[in-house]
Every structure is written in structure tokens, then in C-alpha cells.
Jmol script that loads the backbone (N, CA, C; Angstrom):
load data "model"
ATOM      1  N   MET A   1      18.127 -10.735  24.107  1.00  0.00           N
ATOM      2  CA  MET A   1      17.334 -10.651  23.214  1.00  0.00           C
ATOM      3  C   MET A   1      15.973 -10.194  23.024  1.00  0.00           C
ATOM      4  N   LEU A   2      15.957  -9.354  22.608  1.00  0.00           N
ATOM      5  CA  LEU A   2      14.326  -8.952  22.111  1.00  0.00           C
ATOM      6  C   LEU A   2      12.904  -9.298  21.491  1.00  0.00           C
ATOM      7  N   TRP A   3      12.291  -9.498  22.437  1.00  0.00           N
ATOM      8  CA  TRP A   3      10.949  -9.986  21.427  1.00  0.00           C
ATOM      9  C   TRP A   3       9.883  -9.327  20.689  1.00  0.00           C
ATOM     10  N   LEU A   4       8.843  -9.351  20.385  1.00  0.00           N
ATOM     11  CA  LEU A   4       7.834  -8.675  19.665  1.00  0.00           C
ATOM     12  C   LEU A   4       6.711  -9.696  20.005  1.00  0.00           C
ATOM     13  N   SER A   5       5.672  -9.096  20.373  1.00  0.00           N
ATOM     14  CA  SER A   5       4.654  -9.283  21.098  1.00  0.00           C
ATOM     15  C   SER A   5       3.782  -9.009  19.712  1.00  0.00           C
ATOM     16  N   LYS A   6       3.644  -8.211  18.963  1.00  0.00           N
ATOM     17  CA  LYS A   6       3.113  -7.392  18.446  1.00  0.00           C
ATOM     18  C   LYS A   6       2.762  -8.236  16.674  1.00  0.00           C
ATOM     19  N   CYS A   7       0.684  -8.368  16.599  1.00  0.00           N
ATOM     20  CA  CYS A   7       0.643  -9.784  15.724  1.00  0.00           C
ATOM     21  C   CYS A   7      -0.198  -8.821  14.524  1.00  0.00           C
ATOM     22  N   PHE A   8       0.805  -8.666  13.396  1.00  0.00           N
ATOM     23  CA  PHE A   8       0.409  -8.393  12.005  1.00  0.00           C
ATOM     24  C   PHE A   8      -1.204  -8.401  10.998  1.00  0.00           C
ATOM     25  N   CYS A   9      -1.285 -10.050  11.408  1.00  0.00           N
ATOM     26  CA  CYS A   9      -2.599 -10.149  10.931  1.00  0.00           C
ATOM     27  C   CYS A   9      -3.379 -10.187  11.367  1.00  0.00           C
ATOM     28  N   ASN A  10      -4.423 -11.274  10.843  1.00  0.00           N
ATOM     29  CA  ASN A  10      -5.710 -11.506  11.697  1.00  0.00           C
ATOM     30  C   ASN A  10      -5.570 -12.805  12.381  1.00  0.00           C
ATOM     31  N   LEU A  11      -5.068 -13.333  13.307  1.00  0.00           N
ATOM     32  CA  LEU A  11      -6.604 -14.063  12.953  1.00  0.00           C
ATOM     33  C   LEU A  11      -7.694 -15.012  13.049  1.00  0.00           C
ATOM     34  N   ASN A  12      -7.516 -16.062  12.470  1.00  0.00           N
ATOM     35  CA  ASN A  12      -9.413 -15.969  11.781  1.00  0.00           C
ATOM     36  C   ASN A  12      -9.152 -15.830  10.450  1.00  0.00           C
ATOM     37  N   SER A  13      -7.999 -15.263   9.854  1.00  0.00           N
ATOM     38  CA  SER A  13      -8.655 -14.882   8.900  1.00  0.00           C
ATOM     39  C   SER A  13      -7.957 -15.335   7.433  1.00  0.00           C
ATOM     40  N   GLY A  14      -8.547 -16.063   6.797  1.00  0.00           N
ATOM     41  CA  GLY A  14      -7.613 -17.164   5.303  1.00  0.00           C
ATOM     42  C   GLY A  14      -6.895 -15.926   4.360  1.00  0.00           C
ATOM     43  N   ASN A  15      -8.058 -14.861   4.938  1.00  0.00           N
ATOM     44  CA  ASN A  15      -8.236 -13.559   3.968  1.00  0.00           C
ATOM     45  C   ASN A  15      -7.368 -12.199   3.703  1.00  0.00           C
ATOM     46  N   ASP A  16      -6.190 -12.898   4.047  1.00  0.00           N
ATOM     47  CA  ASP A  16      -5.557 -11.543   5.356  1.00  0.00           C
ATOM     48  C   ASP A  16      -4.376 -11.306   4.119  1.00  0.00           C
ATOM     49  N   LYS A  17      -4.000 -13.016   3.591  1.00  0.00           N
ATOM     50  CA  LYS A  17      -3.059 -13.112   2.632  1.00  0.00           C
ATOM     51  C   LYS A  17      -3.280 -12.762   1.236  1.00  0.00           C
ATOM     52  N   ALA A  18      -4.256 -12.943   1.024  1.00  0.00           N
ATOM     53  CA  ALA A  18      -4.961 -13.454  -0.665  1.00  0.00           C
ATOM     54  C   ALA A  18      -5.081 -11.192  -1.265  1.00  0.00           C
ATOM     55  N   SER A  19      -6.074 -10.702   0.417  1.00  0.00           N
ATOM     56  CA  SER A  19      -5.610  -9.258  -0.082  1.00  0.00           C
ATOM     57  C   SER A  19      -4.068  -8.575  -0.677  1.00  0.00           C
ATOM     58  N   ILE A  20      -3.479  -9.060   0.374  1.00  0.00           N
ATOM     59  CA  ILE A  20      -2.009  -8.087  -0.124  1.00  0.00           C
ATOM     60  C   ILE A  20      -2.172  -8.518  -1.481  1.00  0.00           C
ATOM     61  N   LYS A  21      -1.916 -10.087  -1.744  1.00  0.00           N
ATOM     62  CA  LYS A  21      -1.618  -9.864  -2.624  1.00  0.00           C
ATOM     63  C   LYS A  21      -2.592  -9.859  -4.023  1.00  0.00           C
ATOM     64  N   ALA A  22      -3.941  -9.430  -3.877  1.00  0.00           N
ATOM     65  CA  ALA A  22      -4.448  -8.731  -4.807  1.00  0.00           C
ATOM     66  C   ALA A  22      -4.067  -7.469  -5.091  1.00  0.00           C
ATOM     67  N   LYS A  23      -3.585  -6.843  -4.009  1.00  0.00           N
ATOM     68  CA  LYS A  23      -2.703  -5.259  -4.144  1.00  0.00           C
ATOM     69  C   LYS A  23      -1.967  -5.204  -4.494  1.00  0.00           C
ATOM     70  N   VAL A  24      -0.832  -6.323  -4.332  1.00  0.00           N
ATOM     71  CA  VAL A  24       0.712  -6.341  -4.904  1.00  0.00           C
ATOM     72  C   VAL A  24       0.192  -6.533  -6.751  1.00  0.00           C
ATOM     73  N   GLY A  25      -0.566  -7.110  -7.517  1.00  0.00           N
ATOM     74  CA  GLY A  25      -1.202  -7.729  -8.278  1.00  0.00           C
ATOM     75  C   GLY A  25      -1.721  -6.645  -9.008  1.00  0.00           C
ATOM     76  N   TYR A  26      -2.671  -5.882  -8.537  1.00  0.00           N
ATOM     77  CA  TYR A  26      -3.720  -4.165  -9.240  1.00  0.00           C
ATOM     78  C   TYR A  26      -2.583  -3.619  -9.620  1.00  0.00           C
ATOM     79  N   TYR A  27      -0.870  -3.290  -8.113  1.00  0.00           N
ATOM     80  CA  TYR A  27       0.140  -2.282  -9.007  1.00  0.00           C
ATOM     81  C   TYR A  27       1.010  -2.416 -10.074  1.00  0.00           C
ATOM     82  N   ARG A  28       1.180  -4.329  -9.432  1.00  0.00           N
ATOM     83  CA  ARG A  28       1.901  -4.616 -11.117  1.00  0.00           C
ATOM     84  C   ARG A  28       1.404  -4.771 -12.388  1.00  0.00           C
ATOM     85  N   LEU A  29       0.162  -5.423 -12.275  1.00  0.00           N
ATOM     86  CA  LEU A  29      -0.624  -4.522 -13.591  1.00  0.00           C
ATOM     87  C   LEU A  29      -0.408  -3.238 -14.287  1.00  0.00           C
ATOM     88  N   ASN A  30      -0.919  -2.350 -13.106  1.00  0.00           N
ATOM     89  CA  ASN A  30      -1.194  -0.368 -13.577  1.00  0.00           C
ATOM     90  C   ASN A  30      -0.754   0.110 -13.570  1.00  0.00           C
ATOM     91  N   LEU A  31       1.094   0.025 -12.837  1.00  0.00           N
ATOM     92  CA  LEU A  31       2.537   0.828 -12.250  1.00  0.00           C
ATOM     93  C   LEU A  31       3.222   0.195 -13.123  1.00  0.00           C
ATOM     94  N   LEU A  32       3.790  -1.097 -13.133  1.00  0.00           N
ATOM     95  CA  LEU A  32       5.044  -1.200 -13.039  1.00  0.00           C
ATOM     96  C   LEU A  32       4.790  -2.029 -13.975  1.00  0.00           C
ATOM     97  N   VAL A  33       5.209  -1.409 -15.318  1.00  0.00           N
ATOM     98  CA  VAL A  33       5.006  -2.182 -17.099  1.00  0.00           C
ATOM     99  C   VAL A  33       6.259  -3.279 -17.357  1.00  0.00           C
ATOM    100  N   LEU A  34       6.184  -4.792 -17.749  1.00  0.00           N
ATOM    101  CA  LEU A  34       7.735  -4.887 -17.958  1.00  0.00           C
ATOM    102  C   LEU A  34       7.908  -4.008 -19.666  1.00  0.00           C
ATOM    103  N   VAL A  35       7.816  -3.733 -20.436  1.00  0.00           N
ATOM    104  CA  VAL A  35       7.698  -3.063 -21.707  1.00  0.00           C
ATOM    105  C   VAL A  35       8.109  -1.516 -20.843  1.00  0.00           C
ATOM    106  N   LEU A  36       8.621  -0.920 -21.068  1.00  0.00           N
ATOM    107  CA  LEU A  36       8.625   0.414 -21.171  1.00  0.00           C
ATOM    108  C   LEU A  36      10.153   1.086 -21.492  1.00  0.00           C
ATOM    109  N   GLU A  37      10.117   2.142 -22.442  1.00  0.00           N
ATOM    110  CA  GLU A  37      10.792   2.861 -22.846  1.00  0.00           C
ATOM    111  C   GLU A  37      10.643   4.324 -22.087  1.00  0.00           C
ATOM    112  N   VAL A  38      11.679   4.894 -21.535  1.00  0.00           N
ATOM    113  CA  VAL A  38      11.888   6.338 -21.273  1.00  0.00           C
ATOM    114  C   VAL A  38      13.164   7.012 -20.903  1.00  0.00           C
ATOM    115  N   LYS A  39      12.379   7.890 -21.811  1.00  0.00           N
ATOM    116  CA  LYS A  39      13.601   8.758 -22.564  1.00  0.00           C
ATOM    117  C   LYS A  39      14.241  10.162 -21.714  1.00  0.00           C
ATOM    118  N   SER A  40      13.709  10.379 -19.457  1.00  0.00           N
ATOM    119  CA  SER A  40      14.259  10.833 -19.095  1.00  0.00           C
ATOM    120  C   SER A  40      13.142  10.434 -17.518  1.00  0.00           C
ATOM    121  N   LEU A  41      14.453   9.987 -16.316  1.00  0.00           N
ATOM    122  CA  LEU A  41      14.372   8.701 -15.063  1.00  0.00           C
ATOM    123  C   LEU A  41      13.239  10.309 -14.606  1.00  0.00           C
ATOM    124  N   LYS A  42      13.557  11.478 -14.223  1.00  0.00           N
ATOM    125  CA  LYS A  42      12.921  12.487 -13.554  1.00  0.00           C
ATOM    126  C   LYS A  42      11.474  13.315 -14.763  1.00  0.00           C
ATOM    127  N   GLU A  43      11.105  12.891 -15.601  1.00  0.00           N
ATOM    128  CA  GLU A  43       9.905  12.566 -16.266  1.00  0.00           C
ATOM    129  C   GLU A  43       8.782  11.574 -15.764  1.00  0.00           C
ATOM    130  N   PHE A  44       9.392   9.907 -15.915  1.00  0.00           N
ATOM    131  CA  PHE A  44       9.240   9.125 -15.406  1.00  0.00           C
ATOM    132  C   PHE A  44       8.368   9.107 -13.968  1.00  0.00           C
ATOM    133  N   ASN A  45       9.212   9.669 -13.398  1.00  0.00           N
ATOM    134  CA  ASN A  45       9.201   9.229 -11.821  1.00  0.00           C
ATOM    135  C   ASN A  45       7.509  10.853 -11.534  1.00  0.00           C
ATOM    136  N   LYS A  46       7.787  11.735 -11.661  1.00  0.00           N
ATOM    137  CA  LYS A  46       6.370  12.721 -12.123  1.00  0.00           C
ATOM    138  C   LYS A  46       5.636  12.119 -12.091  1.00  0.00           C
ATOM    139  N   GLU A  47       5.783  10.824 -13.303  1.00  0.00           N
ATOM    140  CA  GLU A  47       4.285  10.378 -14.635  1.00  0.00           C
ATOM    141  C   GLU A  47       4.056   9.399 -13.028  1.00  0.00           C
ATOM    142  N   ARG A  48       5.084   8.868 -12.399  1.00  0.00           N
ATOM    143  CA  ARG A  48       4.151   7.344 -11.605  1.00  0.00           C
ATOM    144  C   ARG A  48       4.038   7.998 -10.505  1.00  0.00           C
ATOM    145  N   LEU A  49       4.920   9.507  -9.887  1.00  0.00           N
ATOM    146  CA  LEU A  49       3.859   9.946  -8.627  1.00  0.00           C
ATOM    147  C   LEU A  49       2.238  10.040  -8.594  1.00  0.00           C
ATOM    148  N   LYS A  50       2.145  10.604  -9.371  1.00  0.00           N
ATOM    149  CA  LYS A  50       0.503  10.896 -10.795  1.00  0.00           C
ATOM    150  C   LYS A  50      -0.032  10.289  -9.973  1.00  0.00           C
ATOM    151  N   LYS A  51       0.461   8.748 -10.887  1.00  0.00           N
ATOM    152  CA  LYS A  51      -0.635   8.141 -10.600  1.00  0.00           C
ATOM    153  C   LYS A  51      -0.964   7.093  -9.372  1.00  0.00           C
ATOM    154  N   CYS A  52      -0.044   7.448  -8.462  1.00  0.00           N
ATOM    155  CA  CYS A  52       0.218   6.863  -7.885  1.00  0.00           C
ATOM    156  C   CYS A  52      -0.781   7.839  -6.180  1.00  0.00           C
ATOM    157  N   ASN A  53      -0.569   8.633  -6.724  1.00  0.00           N
ATOM    158  CA  ASN A  53      -0.904   9.942  -5.839  1.00  0.00           C
ATOM    159  C   ASN A  53      -2.528   9.758  -6.740  1.00  0.00           C
ATOM    160  N   LYS A  54      -3.198   9.808  -6.834  1.00  0.00           N
ATOM    161  CA  LYS A  54      -4.378   9.432  -8.099  1.00  0.00           C
ATOM    162  C   LYS A  54      -5.354   8.380  -7.807  1.00  0.00           C
ATOM    163  N   ASN A  55      -4.199   7.789  -7.619  1.00  0.00           N
ATOM    164  CA  ASN A  55      -4.588   5.943  -6.782  1.00  0.00           C
ATOM    165  C   ASN A  55      -5.530   5.814  -5.701  1.00  0.00           C
ATOM    166  N   MET A  56      -4.795   7.161  -4.788  1.00  0.00           N
ATOM    167  CA  MET A  56      -5.077   6.985  -3.598  1.00  0.00           C
ATOM    168  C   MET A  56      -6.393   7.956  -2.805  1.00  0.00           C
ATOM    169  N   ASN A  57      -7.186   8.564  -3.798  1.00  0.00           N
ATOM    170  CA  ASN A  57      -7.960   9.437  -3.908  1.00  0.00           C
ATOM    171  C   ASN A  57      -9.586   8.427  -4.469  1.00  0.00           C
ATOM    172  N   ARG A  58      -9.272   7.734  -5.028  1.00  0.00           N
ATOM    173  CA  ARG A  58     -10.421   6.166  -4.722  1.00  0.00           C
ATOM    174  C   ARG A  58     -11.161   5.521  -3.434  1.00  0.00           C
ATOM    175  N   MET A  59     -11.985   5.048  -3.943  1.00  0.00           N
ATOM    176  CA  MET A  59     -12.118   3.684  -2.288  1.00  0.00           C
ATOM    177  C   MET A  59     -11.917   2.791  -2.297  1.00  0.00           C
ATOM    178  N   ASN A  60     -11.107   2.374  -0.994  1.00  0.00           N
ATOM    179  CA  ASN A  60     -11.018   1.145  -1.153  1.00  0.00           C
ATOM    180  C   ASN A  60     -11.915   0.113  -1.235  1.00  0.00           C
ATOM    181  N   TYR A  61     -11.478  -1.294  -1.787  1.00  0.00           N
ATOM    182  CA  TYR A  61     -11.632  -2.409  -2.567  1.00  0.00           C
ATOM    183  C   TYR A  61     -13.099  -2.543  -2.205  1.00  0.00           C
ATOM    184  N   LYS A  62     -13.048  -2.921  -0.397  1.00  0.00           N
ATOM    185  CA  LYS A  62     -13.930  -3.060   0.330  1.00  0.00           C
ATOM    186  C   LYS A  62     -15.082  -2.002   0.549  1.00  0.00           C
ATOM    187  N   GLY A  63     -15.204  -1.042  -0.128  1.00  0.00           N
ATOM    188  CA  GLY A  63     -15.552   0.737  -0.085  1.00  0.00           C
ATOM    189  C   GLY A  63     -15.341   0.918   2.092  1.00  0.00           C
ATOM    190  N   TYR A  64     -14.432   1.085   2.270  1.00  0.00           N
ATOM    191  CA  TYR A  64     -14.528   0.967   3.688  1.00  0.00           C
ATOM    192  C   TYR A  64     -14.686   2.598   3.734  1.00  0.00           C
ATOM    193  N   GLY A  65     -13.606   3.169   2.359  1.00  0.00           N
ATOM    194  CA  GLY A  65     -13.778   4.783   2.434  1.00  0.00           C
ATOM    195  C   GLY A  65     -12.152   4.529   1.530  1.00  0.00           C
ATOM    196  N   ILE A  66     -11.625   5.762   1.387  1.00  0.00           N
ATOM    197  CA  ILE A  66     -10.796   6.715   0.271  1.00  0.00           C
ATOM    198  C   ILE A  66     -10.091   6.079   1.080  1.00  0.00           C
ATOM    199  N   ILE A  67      -9.256   5.471  -0.001  1.00  0.00           N
ATOM    200  CA  ILE A  67      -7.535   5.255   0.591  1.00  0.00           C
ATOM    201  C   ILE A  67      -6.924   6.153   1.339  1.00  0.00           C
ATOM    202  N   LYS A  68      -6.398   6.929   0.872  1.00  0.00           N
ATOM    203  CA  LYS A  68      -6.073   7.913   1.742  1.00  0.00           C
ATOM    204  C   LYS A  68      -5.735   8.463   2.790  1.00  0.00           C
ATOM    205  N   TYR A  69      -7.176   8.356   3.097  1.00  0.00           N
ATOM    206  CA  TYR A  69      -7.739   8.835   4.724  1.00  0.00           C
ATOM    207  C   TYR A  69      -7.143   7.101   5.326  1.00  0.00           C
ATOM    208  N   LEU A  70      -7.699   5.986   5.091  1.00  0.00           N
ATOM    209  CA  LEU A  70      -7.032   5.100   5.794  1.00  0.00           C
ATOM    210  C   LEU A  70      -5.836   4.662   6.039  1.00  0.00           C
ATOM    211  N   PHE A  71      -5.034   5.136   4.714  1.00  0.00           N
ATOM    212  CA  PHE A  71      -3.268   5.213   4.932  1.00  0.00           C
ATOM    213  C   PHE A  71      -2.740   6.008   6.077  1.00  0.00           C
ATOM    214  N   GLU A  72      -3.784   7.014   6.004  1.00  0.00           N
ATOM    215  CA  GLU A  72      -3.583   8.388   7.273  1.00  0.00           C
ATOM    216  C   GLU A  72      -4.091   7.325   8.247  1.00  0.00           C
ATOM    217  N   GLU A  73      -4.943   6.892   8.449  1.00  0.00           N
ATOM    218  CA  GLU A  73      -4.954   6.276  10.126  1.00  0.00           C
ATOM    219  C   GLU A  73      -4.516   5.116  10.507  1.00  0.00           C
ATOM    220  N   ASP A  74      -4.122   4.523   8.799  1.00  0.00           N
ATOM    221  CA  ASP A  74      -2.923   3.940   9.785  1.00  0.00           C
ATOM    222  C   ASP A  74      -1.386   3.921  10.291  1.00  0.00           C
ATOM    223  N   SER A  75      -1.057   5.217   9.558  1.00  0.00           N
ATOM    224  CA  SER A  75       0.238   5.373   9.609  1.00  0.00           C
ATOM    225  C   SER A  75       0.195   5.777  11.276  1.00  0.00           C
ATOM    226  N   LEU A  76      -0.557   6.506  11.682  1.00  0.00           N
ATOM    227  CA  LEU A  76      -0.902   6.421  13.347  1.00  0.00           C
ATOM    228  C   LEU A  76      -0.468   5.734  13.426  1.00  0.00           C
ATOM    229  N   GLU A  77      -1.455   4.258  13.503  1.00  0.00           N
ATOM    230  CA  GLU A  77      -0.569   3.319  14.867  1.00  0.00           C
ATOM    231  C   GLU A  77       0.575   2.456  14.098  1.00  0.00           C
ATOM    232  N   PHE A  78       1.244   2.844  12.781  1.00  0.00           N
ATOM    233  CA  PHE A  78       2.469   2.360  13.054  1.00  0.00           C
ATOM    234  C   PHE A  78       3.244   3.176  13.410  1.00  0.00           C
ATOM    235  N   PHE A  79       3.157   4.057  13.978  1.00  0.00           N
ATOM    236  CA  PHE A  79       3.881   5.301  14.748  1.00  0.00           C
ATOM    237  C   PHE A  79       3.390   4.802  16.041  1.00  0.00           C
ATOM    238  N   LYS A  80       2.423   4.693  16.844  1.00  0.00           N
ATOM    239  CA  LYS A  80       2.501   3.682  17.771  1.00  0.00           C
ATOM    240  C   LYS A  80       2.986   2.602  18.121  1.00  0.00           C
ATOM    241  N   LEU A  81       3.094   1.433  17.289  1.00  0.00           N
ATOM    242  CA  LEU A  81       4.180   0.243  17.718  1.00  0.00           C
ATOM    243  C   LEU A  81       5.156   1.056  17.142  1.00  0.00           C
ATOM    244  N   LEU A  82       6.388   1.279  16.615  1.00  0.00           N
ATOM    245  CA  LEU A  82       7.545   1.991  16.959  1.00  0.00           C
ATOM    246  C   LEU A  82       8.206   2.657  17.992  1.00  0.00           C
ATOM    247  N   ASP A  83       6.618   3.139  18.674  1.00  0.00           N
ATOM    248  CA  ASP A  83       6.900   3.325  19.483  1.00  0.00           C
ATOM    249  C   ASP A  83       7.132   2.190  21.318  1.00  0.00           C
ATOM    250  N   SER A  84       6.307   1.573  21.012  1.00  0.00           N
ATOM    251  CA  SER A  84       6.159   0.442  21.903  1.00  0.00           C
ATOM    252  C   SER A  84       7.606  -0.571  21.711  1.00  0.00           C
ATOM    253  N   ILE A  85       8.378  -0.127  21.109  1.00  0.00           N
ATOM    254  CA  ILE A  85       9.330  -1.201  20.223  1.00  0.00           C
ATOM    255  C   ILE A  85      10.535  -0.546  21.387  1.00  0.00           C
TER     256      ILE A  85
END
end "model"
wireframe off; spacefill off
backbone 0.3
color backbone group
């Protein structure tokens, strides 16, 4: 049996989950509208992608930097995790 020893949260940081919940709430309110009429799924997907890309160019909610660049930094760590498994 394979046991993973990686920790994906900050120890002694109770706001870790709240931060994720806030992000999920933000996307639900801004990108996933309940009442929606779509004439073309292709056009709908293009519009969603534009909004997501625009969102990636804004400042992180704590002011750490532009979301796109923070994501790129994090994604390098994701690949390191995959290599270590």
C-alpha cells in the first residue's frame, strides 16, 4: 500500500479552508449564474474562457501578485509533487 506524506494545508492556519470557500463563492457568483439562456454552447464556452482569462490578470485578494503568475509558480510545485509520488 502506498502512503503519501505530503501535507496540502498550512498547519495552525484556520483560515486555509475559509480562503478556498471564498474563492469558490467568488466564482459561483461571477461565473456560474443559475438562470442562463445559451443559444450556442461554443459561444458560451468562448465567453466563459474570456472571463476566466480576464480574472487571471487581476491582483490576488491578499495583494501577493497577479493571479496568473501566482498560478504559474504553484503549477511548478504541482509537477514536483507528481514526480515525488
